C-alpha positions, 0 to 999 in steps of 0.5 A, a space after each residue: 465504504 471508508 472503513 472498509 477502504 481503510 482497513 484494506 489500505 495499512 499504508 494510511 496506518 503509521 505503525 504498519 508503514 514500515 512493514 515489508 509486506 506494506 513496501 511490497 505492496 507498495 512497490 507492486 503499486 508504482 509498478 502496476 502505474 509506471 508503464 516502465 515497471 
């Protein structure tokens, strides 16, 4: 479970932290959590 969780979330990887895809994913999650989004 933990391995799949880490594989599906590259946010935990510092190497992929500055990836456009990761940034877009982060924004999507933020908009999903934030009701004002």
